[in-house]
N, CA, C and O atoms as a printed pandas DataFrame, in Angstrom:
     atom_number atom_name residue_name chain_id  residue_number  x_coord  y_coord  z_coord
0              1         N          GLY        A               1  -13.691  -69.479  -17.307
1              2        CA          GLY        A               1  -12.816  -70.609  -17.286
2              3         C          GLY        A               1  -11.481  -70.273  -16.654
3              4         O          GLY        A               1  -11.277  -69.158  -16.173
4              5         N          ASP        A               2  -10.591  -71.215  -16.653
5              6        CA          ASP        A               2   -9.264  -71.034  -16.064
6              7         C          ASP        A               2   -8.375  -70.107  -16.889
7              8         O          ASP        A               2   -7.362  -69.616  -16.390
8              9         N          ASP        A               3   -8.746  -69.866  -18.149
9             10        CA          ASP        A               3   -7.901  -69.054  -19.017
10            11         C          ASP        A               3   -8.212  -67.554  -18.916
11            12         O          ASP        A               3   -7.646  -66.752  -19.659
12            13         N          ILE        A               4   -9.102  -67.180  -18.007
13            14        CA          ILE        A               4   -9.481  -65.774  -17.872
14            15         C          ILE        A               4   -8.677  -65.145  -16.741
15            16         O          ILE        A               4   -8.589  -65.696  -15.644
16            17         N          ASP        A               5   -8.095  -63.991  -17.022
17            18        CA          ASP        A               5   -7.324  -63.256  -16.024
18            19         C          ASP        A               5   -8.285  -62.299  -15.315
19            20         O          ASP        A               5   -8.618  -61.241  -15.849
20            21         N          VAL        A               6   -8.724  -62.671  -14.121
21            22        CA          VAL        A               6   -9.688  -61.866  -13.374
22            23         C          VAL        A               6   -8.944  -60.846  -12.527
23            24         O          VAL        A               6   -8.031  -61.182  -11.773
24            25         N          LYS        A               7   -9.357  -59.590  -12.670
25            26        CA          LYS        A               7   -8.753  -58.517  -11.879
26            27         C          LYS        A               7   -9.878  -57.805  -11.136
27            28         O          LYS        A               7  -10.958  -57.592  -11.686
28            29         N          THR        A               8   -9.621  -57.447   -9.907
29            30        CA          THR        A               8  -10.599  -56.695   -9.142
30            31         C          THR        A               8  -10.037  -55.315   -8.882
31            32         O          THR        A               8   -8.825  -55.098   -8.895
32            33         N          GLY        A               9  -10.934  -54.402   -8.649
33            34        CA          GLY        A               9  -10.493  -53.047   -8.386
34            35         C          GLY        A               9  -11.676  -52.116   -8.297
35            36         O          GLY        A               9  -12.816  -52.554   -8.143
36            37         N          LYS        A              10  -11.407  -50.851   -8.392
37            38        CA          LYS        A              10  -12.434  -49.825   -8.286
38            39         C          LYS        A              10  -12.518  -49.094   -9.621
39            40         O          LYS        A              10  -11.502  -48.692  -10.188
40            41         N          LEU        A              11  -13.729  -48.929  -10.107
41            42        CA          LEU        A              11  -13.945  -48.245  -11.372
42            43         C          LEU        A              11  -14.674  -46.937  -11.096
43            44         O          LEU        A              11  -15.745  -46.928  -10.489
44            45         N          GLU        A              12  -14.100  -45.862  -11.534
45            46        CA          GLU        A              12  -14.740  -44.566  -11.353
46            47         C          GLU        A              12  -15.315  -44.136  -12.689
47            48         O          GLU        A              12  -14.630  -44.146  -13.711
48            49         N          MET        A              13  -16.583  -43.760  -12.662
49            50        CA          MET        A              13  -17.251  -43.312  -13.894
50            51         C          MET        A              13  -17.723  -41.882  -13.700
51            52         O          MET        A              13  -18.104  -41.476  -12.602
52            53         N          GLN        A              14  -17.689  -41.135  -14.784
53            54        CA          GLN        A              14  -18.162  -39.765  -14.721
54            55         C          GLN        A              14  -19.056  -39.516  -15.931
55            56         O          GLN        A              14  -18.679  -39.804  -17.067
56            57         N          TRP        A              15  -20.250  -38.975  -15.668
57            58        CA          TRP        A              15  -21.178  -38.643  -16.743
58            59         C          TRP        A              15  -20.583  -37.502  -17.552
59            60         O          TRP        A              15  -20.114  -36.523  -16.971
60            61         N          PRO        A              16  -20.589  -37.601  -18.891
61            62        CA          PRO        A              16  -19.942  -36.578  -19.730
62            63         C          PRO        A              16  -20.449  -35.156  -19.467
63            64         O          PRO        A              16  -19.678  -34.200  -19.551
64            65         N          ASP        A              17  -21.735  -35.013  -19.152
65            66        CA          ASP        A              17  -22.318  -33.694  -18.958
66            67         C          ASP        A              17  -22.959  -33.638  -17.571
67            68         O          ASP        A              17  -24.118  -33.244  -17.435
68            69         N          ALA        A              18  -22.201  -34.033  -16.543
69            70        CA          ALA        A              18  -22.737  -34.195  -15.189
70            71         C          ALA        A              18  -23.289  -32.904  -14.616
71            72         O          ALA        A              18  -24.142  -32.948  -13.729
72            73         N          GLU        A              19  -22.839  -31.775  -15.084
73            74        CA          GLU        A              19  -23.335  -30.502  -14.561
74            75         C          GLU        A              19  -24.763  -30.223  -15.030
75            76         O          GLU        A              19  -25.497  -29.463  -14.399
76            77         N          ASN        A              20  -25.142  -30.842  -16.138
77            78        CA          ASN        A              20  -26.471  -30.619  -16.713
78            79         C          ASN        A              20  -27.397  -31.742  -16.258
79            80         O          ASN        A              20  -27.384  -32.828  -16.836
80            81         N          GLU        A              21  -28.204  -31.488  -15.222
81            82        CA          GLU        A              21  -29.070  -32.525  -14.655
82            83         C          GLU        A              21  -30.050  -33.079  -15.698
83            84         O          GLU        A              21  -30.350  -34.272  -15.672
84            85         N          GLU        A              22  -30.541  -32.263  -16.591
85            86        CA          GLU        A              22  -31.474  -32.727  -17.616
86            87         C          GLU        A              22  -30.829  -33.770  -18.523
87            88         O          GLU        A              22  -31.493  -34.713  -18.954
88            89         N          SER        A              23  -29.551  -33.609  -18.813
89            90        CA          SER        A              23  -28.814  -34.587  -19.623
90            91         C          SER        A              23  -28.773  -35.936  -18.921
91            92         O          SER        A              23  -28.956  -36.972  -19.560
92            93         N          VAL        A              24  -28.537  -35.935  -17.624
93            94        CA          VAL        A              24  -28.490  -37.170  -16.852
94            95         C          VAL        A              24  -29.871  -37.814  -16.814
95            96         O          VAL        A              24  -29.968  -39.035  -16.935
96            97         N          ARG        A              25  -30.925  -37.053  -16.652
97            98        CA          ARG        A              25  -32.290  -37.565  -16.556
98            99         C          ARG        A              25  -32.761  -38.213  -17.860
99           100         O          ARG        A              25  -33.685  -39.025  -17.839
100          101         N          GLN        A              26  -32.152  -37.875  -18.976
101          102        CA          GLN        A              26  -32.562  -38.469  -20.250
102          103         C          GLN        A              26  -32.253  -39.959  -20.303
103          104         O          GLN        A              26  -32.808  -40.664  -21.145
104          105         N          MET        A              27  -31.392  -40.453  -19.436
105          106        CA          MET        A              27  -31.043  -41.869  -19.414
106          107         C          MET        A              27  -31.682  -42.602  -18.231
107          108         O          MET        A              27  -31.266  -43.707  -17.883
108          109         N          GLU        A              28  -32.688  -41.984  -17.619
109          110        CA          GLU        A              28  -33.359  -42.574  -16.474
110          111         C          GLU        A              28  -34.151  -43.805  -16.902
111          112         O          GLU        A              28  -34.781  -43.797  -17.959
112          113         N          GLY        A              29  -34.125  -44.851  -16.100
113          114        CA          GLY        A              29  -34.876  -46.063  -16.396
114          115         C          GLY        A              29  -36.370  -45.870  -16.169
115          116         O          GLY        A              29  -36.787  -44.870  -15.585
116          117         N          ILE        A              30  -37.175  -46.822  -16.628
117          118        CA          ILE        A              30  -38.621  -46.739  -16.460
118          119         C          ILE        A              30  -39.165  -48.054  -15.920
119          120         O          ILE        A              30  -38.504  -49.091  -15.968
120          121         N          ALA        A              31  -40.362  -47.983  -15.418
121          122        CA          ALA        A              31  -41.127  -49.175  -15.066
122          123         C          ALA        A              31  -42.435  -49.068  -15.843
123          124         O          ALA        A              31  -43.151  -48.076  -15.708
124          125         N          CYS        A              32  -42.751  -50.063  -16.643
125          126        CA          CYS        A              32  -43.979  -50.043  -17.420
126          127         C          CYS        A              32  -45.174  -50.233  -16.494
127          128         O          CYS        A              32  -45.089  -50.949  -15.496
128          129         N          ASP        A              33  -46.282  -49.590  -16.831
129          130        CA          ASP        A              33  -47.518  -49.693  -16.063
130          131         C          ASP        A              33  -48.164  -51.036  -16.372
131          132         O          ASP        A              33  -48.599  -51.270  -17.499
132          133         N          LEU        A              34  -48.230  -51.919  -15.382
133          134        CA          LEU        A              34  -48.779  -53.261  -15.588
134          135         C          LEU        A              34  -50.288  -53.249  -15.800
135          136         O          LEU        A              34  -50.859  -54.270  -16.182
136          137         N          GLU        A              35  -50.944  -52.121  -15.563
137          138        CA          GLU        A              35  -52.395  -52.004  -15.753
138          139         C          GLU        A              35  -52.744  -51.241  -17.030
139          140         O          GLU        A              35  -53.918  -50.962  -17.273
140          141         N          SER        A              36  -51.767  -50.906  -17.833
141          142        CA          SER        A              36  -52.022  -50.041  -18.990
142          143         C          SER        A              36  -52.696  -50.785  -20.140
143          144         O          SER        A              36  -52.489  -51.985  -20.322
144          145         N          PRO        A              37  -53.496  -50.068  -20.902
145          146        CA          PRO        A              37  -54.110  -50.670  -22.099
146          147         C          PRO        A              37  -53.068  -51.125  -23.116
147          148         O          PRO        A              37  -53.282  -52.103  -23.832
148          149         N          GLY        A              38  -51.941  -50.419  -23.179
149          150        CA          GLY        A              38  -50.882  -50.796  -24.116
150          151         C          GLY        A              38  -50.302  -52.162  -23.803
151          152         O          GLY        A              38  -50.126  -52.988  -24.699
152          153         N          LEU        A              39  -50.006  -52.399  -22.540
153          154        CA          LEU        A              39  -49.471  -53.700  -22.157
154          155         C          LEU        A              39  -50.503  -54.791  -22.395
155          156         O          LEU        A              39  -50.158  -55.872  -22.872
156          157         N          GLN        A              40  -51.758  -54.526  -22.071
157          158        CA          GLN        A              40  -52.796  -55.533  -22.283
158          159         C          GLN        A              40  -52.941  -55.868  -23.767
159          160         O          GLN        A              40  -53.141  -57.029  -24.125
160          161         N          ALA        A              41  -52.841  -54.857  -24.630
161          162        CA          ALA        A              41  -52.905  -55.092  -26.081
162          163         C          ALA        A              41  -51.731  -55.958  -26.543
163          164         O          ALA        A              41  -51.911  -56.851  -27.371
164          165         N          ILE        A              42  -50.534  -55.701  -26.017
165          166        CA          ILE        A              42  -49.363  -56.502  -26.380
166          167         C          ILE        A              42  -49.552  -57.952  -25.939
167          168         O          ILE        A              42  -49.300  -58.877  -26.711
168          169         N          VAL        A              43  -49.994  -58.148  -24.703
169          170        CA          VAL        A              43  -50.192  -59.503  -24.178
170          171         C          VAL        A              43  -51.267  -60.233  -24.983
171          172         O          VAL        A              43  -51.076  -61.387  -25.368
172          173         N          ASP        A              44  -52.390  -59.569  -25.239
173          174        CA          ASP        A              44  -53.479  -60.207  -25.993
174          175         C          ASP        A              44  -53.037  -60.569  -27.410
175          176         O          ASP        A              44  -53.281  -61.681  -27.878
176          177         N          ALA        A              45  -52.384  -59.625  -28.090
177          178        CA          ALA        A              45  -51.942  -59.864  -29.466
178          179         C          ALA        A              45  -50.883  -60.969  -29.530
179          180         O          ALA        A              45  -50.916  -61.816  -30.422
180          181         N          THR        A              46  -49.962  -60.953  -28.595
181          182        CA          THR        A              46  -48.916  -61.985  -28.565
182          183         C          THR        A              46  -49.522  -63.358  -28.319
183          184         O          THR        A              46  -49.125  -64.337  -28.951
184          185         N          THR        A              47  -50.476  -63.433  -27.409
185          186        CA          THR        A              47  -51.141  -64.704  -27.118
186          187         C          THR        A              47  -51.905  -65.211  -28.337
187          188         O          THR        A              47  -51.881  -66.406  -28.629
188          189         N          GLU        A              48  -52.580  -64.316  -29.046
189          190        CA          GLU        A              48  -53.330  -64.713  -30.249
190          191         C          GLU        A              48  -52.402  -65.286  -31.314
191          192         O          GLU        A              48  -52.741  -66.280  -31.958
192          193         N          VAL        A              49  -51.250  -64.680  -31.505
193          194        CA          VAL        A              49  -50.346  -65.091  -32.581
194          195         C          VAL        A              49  -49.446  -66.261  -32.170
195          196         O          VAL        A              49  -49.251  -67.194  -32.950
196          197         N          LYS        A              50  -48.900  -66.217  -30.956
197          198        CA          LYS        A              50  -47.924  -67.223  -30.534
198          199         C          LYS        A              50  -48.493  -68.306  -29.616
199          200         O          LYS        A              50  -47.833  -69.309  -29.343
200          201         N          GLY        A              51  -49.729  -68.094  -29.142
201          202        CA          GLY        A              51  -50.338  -69.074  -28.250
202          203         C          GLY        A              51  -50.102  -68.796  -26.781
203          204         O          GLY        A              51  -50.775  -69.376  -25.928
204          205         N          GLU        A              52  -49.162  -67.923  -26.468
205          206        CA          GLU        A              52  -48.888  -67.537  -25.086
206          207         C          GLU        A              52  -48.078  -66.246  -25.074
207          208         O          GLU        A              52  -47.448  -65.872  -26.063
208          209         N          ALA        A              53  -48.115  -65.587  -23.936
209          210        CA          ALA        A              53  -47.299  -64.394  -23.719
210          211         C          ALA        A              53  -46.675  -64.500  -22.341
211          212         O          ALA        A              53  -47.344  -64.858  -21.371
212          213         N          LYS        A              54  -45.398  -64.190  -22.260
213          214        CA          LYS        A              54  -44.678  -64.260  -20.985
214          215         C          LYS        A              54  -43.950  -62.937  -20.747
215          216         O          LYS        A              54  -42.739  -62.849  -20.946
216          217         N          PRO        A              55  -44.686  -61.912  -20.320
217          218        CA          PRO        A              55  -44.025  -60.620  -20.077
218          219         C          PRO        A              55  -42.948  -60.748  -19.004
219          220         O          PRO        A              55  -43.118  -61.477  -18.027
220          221         N          TYR        A              56  -41.854  -60.044  -19.191
221          222        CA          TYR        A              56  -40.795  -60.013  -18.192
222          223         C          TYR        A              56  -40.093  -58.668  -18.292
223          224         O          TYR        A              56  -40.236  -57.950  -19.282
224          225         N          ALA        A              57  -39.350  -58.343  -17.280
225          226        CA          ALA        A              57  -38.650  -57.064  -17.239
226          227         C          ALA        A              57  -37.148  -57.297  -17.202
227          228         O          ALA        A              57  -36.661  -58.255  -16.602
228          229         N          ILE        A              58  -36.441  -56.408  -17.851
229          230        CA          ILE        A              58  -34.985  -56.393  -17.775
230          231         C          ILE        A              58  -34.566  -54.974  -17.422
231          232         O          ILE        A              58  -35.354  -54.039  -17.568
232          233         N          THR        A              59  -33.361  -54.808  -16.970
233          234        CA          THR        A              59  -32.902  -53.476  -16.618
234          235         C          THR        A              59  -32.259  -52.810  -17.819
235          236         O          THR        A              59  -31.848  -53.464  -18.777
236          237         N          GLY        A              60  -32.187  -51.528  -17.741
237          238        CA          GLY        A              60  -31.577  -50.758  -18.811
238          239         C          GLY        A              60  -32.266  -49.414  -18.919
239          240         O          GLY        A              60  -33.196  -49.121  -18.167
240          241         N          SER        A              61  -31.824  -48.623  -19.826
241          242        CA          SER        A              61  -32.442  -47.320  -20.034
242          243         C          SER        A              61  -32.333  -46.949  -21.508
243          244         O          SER        A              61  -31.417  -47.378  -22.210
244          245         N          LEU        A              62  -33.261  -46.168  -21.944
245          246        CA          LEU        A              62  -33.254  -45.649  -23.305
246          247         C          LEU        A              62  -33.395  -44.135  -23.225
247          248         O          LEU        A              62  -34.240  -43.634  -22.483
248          249         N          PRO        A              63  -32.588  -43.405  -23.970
249          250        CA          PRO        A              63  -32.674  -41.948  -23.899
250          251         C          PRO        A              63  -34.082  -41.447  -24.184
251          252         O          PRO        A              63  -34.735  -41.900  -25.125
252          253         N          LEU        A              64  -34.534  -40.528  -23.382
253          254        CA          LEU        A              64  -35.802  -39.809  -23.534
254          255         C          LEU        A              64  -37.060  -40.624  -23.242
255          256         O          LEU        A              64  -38.144  -40.044  -23.177
256          257         N          VAL        A              65  -36.965  -41.934  -23.063
257          258        CA          VAL        A              65  -38.165  -42.756  -22.868
258          259         C          VAL        A              65  -38.867  -42.389  -21.564
259          260         O          VAL        A              65  -40.091  -42.260  -21.543
260          261         N          ARG        A              66  -38.122  -42.221  -20.489
261          262        CA          ARG        A              66  -38.724  -41.846  -19.202
262          263         C          ARG        A              66  -39.406  -40.491  -19.315
263          264         O          ARG        A              66  -40.480  -40.283  -18.750
264          265         N          LYS        A              67  -38.788  -39.574  -20.042
265          266        CA          LYS        A              67  -39.387  -38.253  -20.233
266          267         C          LYS        A              67  -40.735  -38.382  -20.950
267          268         O          LYS        A              67  -41.697  -37.707  -20.583
268          269         N          MET        A              68  -40.808  -39.236  -21.960
269          270        CA          MET        A              68  -42.069  -39.448  -22.673
270          271         C          MET        A              68  -43.116  -40.044  -21.728
271          272         O          MET        A              68  -44.286  -39.663  -21.779
272          273         N          GLN        A              69  -42.701  -40.975  -20.867
273          274        CA          GLN        A              69  -43.626  -41.573  -19.916
274          275         C          GLN        A              69  -44.151  -40.512  -18.950
275          276         O          GLN        A              69  -45.342  -40.492  -18.638
276          277         N          LYS        A              70  -43.282  -39.645  -18.484
277          278        CA          LYS        A              70  -43.700  -38.571  -17.581
278          279         C          LYS        A              70  -44.665  -37.611  -18.266
279          280         O          LYS        A              70  -45.494  -36.985  -17.605
280          281         N          GLU        A              71  -44.560  -37.493  -19.579
281          282        CA          GLU        A              71  -45.451  -36.607  -20.338
282          283         C          GLU        A              71  -46.805  -37.266  -20.615
283          284         O          GLU        A              71  -47.691  -36.642  -21.200
284          285         N          GLY        A              72  -46.968  -38.539  -20.192
285          286        CA          GLY        A              72  -48.267  -39.188  -20.319
286          287         C          GLY        A              72  -48.362  -40.274  -21.375
287          288         O          GLY        A              72  -49.432  -40.854  -21.557
288          289         N          PHE        A              73  -47.285  -40.564  -22.067
289          290        CA          PHE        A              73  -47.318  -41.635  -23.072
290          291         C          PHE        A              73  -47.367  -42.994  -22.382
291          292         O          PHE        A              73  -46.703  -43.203  -21.366
292          293         N          ASP        A              74  -48.146  -43.908  -22.928
293          294        CA          ASP        A              74  -48.220  -45.281  -22.423
294          295         C          ASP        A              74  -47.033  -46.026  -23.016
295          296         O          ASP        A              74  -47.122  -46.567  -24.118
296          297         N          ILE        A              75  -45.937  -46.054  -22.295
297          298        CA          ILE        A              75  -44.682  -46.601  -22.802
298          299         C          ILE        A              75  -44.604  -48.105  -22.550
299          300         O          ILE        A              75  -44.723  -48.565  -21.415
300          301         N          GLN        A              76  -44.405  -48.844  -23.606
301          302        CA          GLN        A              76  -44.175  -50.285  -23.541
302          303         C          GLN        A              76  -43.010  -50.579  -24.472
303          304         O          GLN        A              76  -42.911  -49.995  -25.551
304          305         N          ILE        A              77  -42.146  -51.464  -24.068
305          306        CA          ILE        A              77  -40.997  -51.843  -24.890
306          307         C          ILE        A              77  -41.092  -53.343  -25.121
307          308         O          ILE        A              77  -41.207  -54.121  -24.174
308          309         N          THR        A              78  -41.046  -53.737  -26.367
309          310        CA          THR        A              78  -41.204  -55.157  -26.675
310          311         C          THR        A              78  -40.248  -55.569  -27.780
311          312         O          THR        A              78  -39.759  -54.731  -28.538
312          313         N          GLY        A              79  -39.994  -56.833  -27.863
313          314        CA          GLY        A              79  -39.144  -57.374  -28.913
314          315         C          GLY        A              79  -39.492  -58.826  -29.143
315          316         O          GLY        A              79  -39.930  -59.517  -28.223
316          317         N          TYR        A              80  -39.303  -59.293  -30.358
317          318        CA          TYR        A              80  -39.686  -60.664  -30.689
318          319         C          TYR        A              80  -38.545  -61.446  -31.336
319          320         O          TYR        A              80  -38.771  -62.410  -32.068
320          321         N          GLY        A              81  -37.340  -61.021  -31.058
321          322        CA          GLY        A              81  -36.182  -61.767  -31.548
322          323         C          GLY        A              81  -35.758  -62.804  -30.526
323          324         O          GLY        A              81  -36.505  -63.123  -29.601
324          325         N          GLU        A              82  -34.581  -63.317  -30.697
325          326        CA          GLU        A              82  -34.016  -64.291  -29.764
326          327         C          GLU        A              82  -33.251  -63.530  -28.686
327          328         O          GLU        A              82  -32.226  -62.912  -28.975
328          329         N          SER        A              83  -33.737  -63.571  -27.451
329          330        CA          SER        A              83  -33.094  -62.777  -26.395
330          331         C          SER        A              83  -31.634  -63.158  -26.188
331          332         O          SER        A              83  -30.827  -62.316  -25.795
332          333         N          LYS        A              84  -31.287  -64.409  -26.446
333          334        CA          LYS        A              84  -29.884  -64.817  -26.283
334          335         C          LYS        A              84  -28.982  -64.153  -27.326
335          336         O          LYS        A              84  -27.762  -64.129  -27.161
336          337         N          ALA        A              85  -29.563  -63.620  -28.385
337          338        CA          ALA        A              85  -28.771  -62.993  -29.443
338          339         C          ALA        A              85  -28.736  -61.470  -29.334
339          340         O          ALA        A              85  -27.991  -60.822  -30.069
340          341         N          TYR        A              86  -29.535  -60.882  -28.421
341          342        CA          TYR        A              86  -29.553  -59.426  -28.278
342          343         C          TYR        A              86  -28.168  -58.926  -27.887
343          344         O          TYR        A              86  -27.579  -59.410  -26.920
344          345         N          HIS        A              87  -27.663  -57.985  -28.617
345          346        CA          HIS        A              87  -26.382  -57.339  -28.364
346          347         C          HIS        A              87  -25.191  -58.302  -28.413
347          348         O          HIS        A              87  -24.119  -57.996  -27.891
348          349         N          ALA        A              88  -25.380  -59.445  -29.030
349          350        CA          ALA        A              88  -24.276  -60.394  -29.196
350          351         C          ALA        A              88  -23.359  -59.908  -30.318
351          352         O          ALA        A              88  -23.736  -59.038  -31.103
352          353         N          ASP        A              89  -22.168  -60.468  -30.385
353          354        CA          ASP        A              89  -21.233  -60.089  -31.445
354          355         C          ASP        A              89  -21.853  -60.323  -32.825
355          356         O          ASP        A              89  -21.684  -59.511  -33.734
356          357         N          ASN        A              90  -22.560  -61.423  -32.971
357          358        CA          ASN        A              90  -23.222  -61.745  -34.230
358          359         C          ASN        A              90  -24.734  -61.779  -34.017
359          360         O          ASN        A              90  -25.380  -62.812  -34.196
360          361         N          GLU        A              91  -25.278  -60.632  -33.634
361          362        CA          GLU        A              91  -26.718  -60.546  -33.342
362          363         C          GLU        A              91  -27.516  -60.994  -34.559
363          364         O          GLU        A              91  -27.165  -60.674  -35.695
364          365         N          TYR        A              92  -28.585  -61.733  -34.317
365          366        CA          TYR        A              92  -29.397  -62.256  -35.410
366          367         C          TYR        A              92  -30.849  -62.362  -34.972
367          368         O          TYR        A              92  -31.173  -62.262  -33.788
368          369         N          ALA        A              93  -31.709  -62.566  -35.955
369          370        CA          ALA        A              93  -33.123  -62.836  -35.705
370          371         C          ALA        A              93  -33.597  -63.782  -36.806
371          372         O          ALA        A              93  -33.093  -63.754  -37.928
372          373         N          TYR        A              94  -34.557  -64.606  -36.470
373          374        CA          TYR        A              94  -35.128  -65.512  -37.456
374          375         C          TYR        A              94  -36.244  -64.808  -38.228
375          376         O          TYR        A              94  -37.032  -64.060  -37.649
376          377         N          LEU        A              95  -36.306  -65.047  -39.515
377          378        CA          LEU        A              95  -37.359  -64.464  -40.330
378          379         C          LEU        A              95  -38.736  -64.878  -39.798
379          380         O          LEU        A              95  -39.661  -64.066  -39.782
380          381         N          SER        A              96  -38.874  -66.124  -39.367
381          382        CA          SER        A              96  -40.155  -66.585  -38.831
382          383         C          SER        A              96  -40.561  -65.784  -37.588
383          384         O          SER        A              96  -41.745  -65.509  -37.390
384          385         N          SER        A              97  -39.600  -65.412  -36.761
385          386        CA          SER        A              97  -39.893  -64.586  -35.578
386          387         C          SER        A              97  -40.338  -63.191  -35.990
387          388         O          SER        A              97  -41.244  -62.617  -35.385
388          389         N          MET        A              98  -39.702  -62.649  -37.015
389          390        CA          MET        A              98  -40.071  -61.311  -37.482
390          391         C          MET        A              98  -41.443  -61.319  -38.163
391          392         O          MET        A              98  -42.187  -60.344  -38.062
392          393         N          GLN        A              99  -41.781  -62.408  -38.854
393          394        CA          GLN        A              99  -43.110  -62.524  -39.457
394          395         C          GLN        A              99  -44.183  -62.538  -38.370
395          396         O          GLN        A              99  -45.213  -61.875  -38.498
396          397         N          LYS        A             100  -43.939  -63.292  -37.308
397          398        CA          LYS        A             100  -44.889  -63.310  -36.187
398          399         C          LYS        A             100  -44.947  -61.947  -35.513
399          400         O          LYS        A             100  -46.024  -61.491  -35.129
400          401         N          ALA        A             101  -43.809  -61.299  -35.368
401          402        CA          ALA        A             101  -43.773  -59.963  -34.757
402          403         C          ALA        A             101  -44.628  -58.985  -35.558
403          404         O          ALA        A             101  -45.350  -58.171  -34.982
404          405         N          PHE        A             102  -44.546  -59.066  -36.875
405          406        CA          PHE        A             102  -45.344  -58.183  -37.731
406          407         C          PHE        A             102  -46.837  -58.461  -37.524
407          408         O          PHE        A             102  -47.632  -57.525  -37.436
408          409         N          GLN        A             103  -47.220  -59.729  -37.446
409          410        CA          GLN        A             103  -48.618  -60.083  -37.179
410          411         C          GLN        A             103  -49.065  -59.539  -35.822
411          412         O          GLN        A             103  -50.179  -59.037  -35.680
412          413         N          ILE        A             104  -48.183  -59.647  -34.832
413          414        CA          ILE        A             104  -48.502  -59.141  -33.494
414          415         C          ILE        A             104  -48.686  -57.630  -33.525
415          416         O          ILE        A             104  -49.647  -57.113  -32.955
416          417         N          LEU        A             105  -47.779  -56.918  -34.183
417          418        CA          LEU        A             105  -47.894  -55.465  -34.255
418          419         C          LEU        A             105  -49.169  -55.024  -34.969
419          420         O          LEU        A             105  -49.812  -54.058  -34.556
420          421         N          LEU        A             106  -49.535  -55.728  -36.037
421          422        CA          LEU        A             106  -50.798  -55.421  -36.712
422          423         C          LEU        A             106  -51.984  -55.628  -35.773
423          424         O          LEU        A             106  -52.924  -54.833  -35.762
424          425         N          ARG        A             107  -51.932  -56.692  -34.996
425          426        CA          ARG        A             107  -53.013  -56.991  -34.056
426          427         C          ARG        A             107  -53.062  -55.956  -32.927
427          428         O          ARG        A             107  -54.147  -55.574  -32.488
428          429         N          ILE        A             108  -51.905  -55.503  -32.457
429          430        CA          ILE        A             108  -51.859  -54.458  -31.425
430          431         C          ILE        A             108  -52.547  -53.195  -31.941
431          432         O          ILE        A             108  -53.329  -52.571  -31.224
432          433         N          ILE        A             109  -52.254  -52.828  -33.171
433          434        CA          ILE        A             109  -52.890  -51.649  -33.771
434          435         C          ILE        A             109  -54.393  -51.830  -33.824
435          436         O          ILE        A             109  -55.141  -50.915  -33.480
436          437         N          SER        A             110  -54.844  -52.996  -34.251
437          438        CA          SER        A             110  -56.273  -53.284  -34.342
438          439         C          SER        A             110  -56.945  -53.210  -32.969
439          440         O          SER        A             110  -58.006  -52.602  -32.831
440          441         N          ILE        A             111  -56.337  -53.818  -31.967
441          442        CA          ILE        A             111  -56.883  -53.783  -30.604
442          443         C          ILE        A             111  -56.929  -52.356  -30.076
443          444         O          ILE        A             111  -57.930  -51.928  -29.502
444          445         N          SER        A             112  -55.844  -51.632  -30.274
445          446        CA          SER        A             112  -55.754  -50.261  -29.762
446          447         C          SER        A             112  -56.723  -49.324  -30.481
447          448         O          SER        A             112  -57.244  -48.381  -29.886
448          449         N          ASP        A             113  -56.958  -49.590  -31.758
449          450        CA          ASP        A             113  -57.873  -48.759  -32.544
450          451         C          ASP        A             113  -59.308  -48.864  -32.030
451          452         O          ASP        A             113  -60.091  -47.924  -32.172
452          453         N          LYS        A             114  -59.651  -50.002  -31.435
453          454        CA          LYS        A             114  -61.007  -50.211  -30.909
454          455         C          LYS        A             114  -61.231  -49.543  -29.558
455          456         O          LYS        A             114  -62.370  -49.380  -29.121
456          457         N          GLN        A             115  -60.128  -49.154  -28.891
457          458        CA          GLN        A             115  -60.257  -48.574  -27.556
458          459         C          GLN        A             115  -60.589  -47.107  -27.591
459          460         O          GLN        A             115  -60.729  -46.481  -26.540
């Protein structure tokens, strides 16, 4: 809005442990394997419980996750809260969403156990 004081400039950032390449690599982003059994289990379970699944990708990184993927883990990241509330000042989730999430997670385990 008009009440915001916008300033432009240059921001310099420095990694706290830049000399240690392994430290920097721990925050490397990932791309989930779209052909993986894990993703298919998530999509199938979500569709069974919610009636549809709409996978999407966002940017970001989680410490050590890329390293686990490189070691052969089928890495999938999922959430069933309200995306508009993620990392908000007053982050929240509905109990009904968490109940469905629990049903989905149980179904993912069941599907994965059969593979």
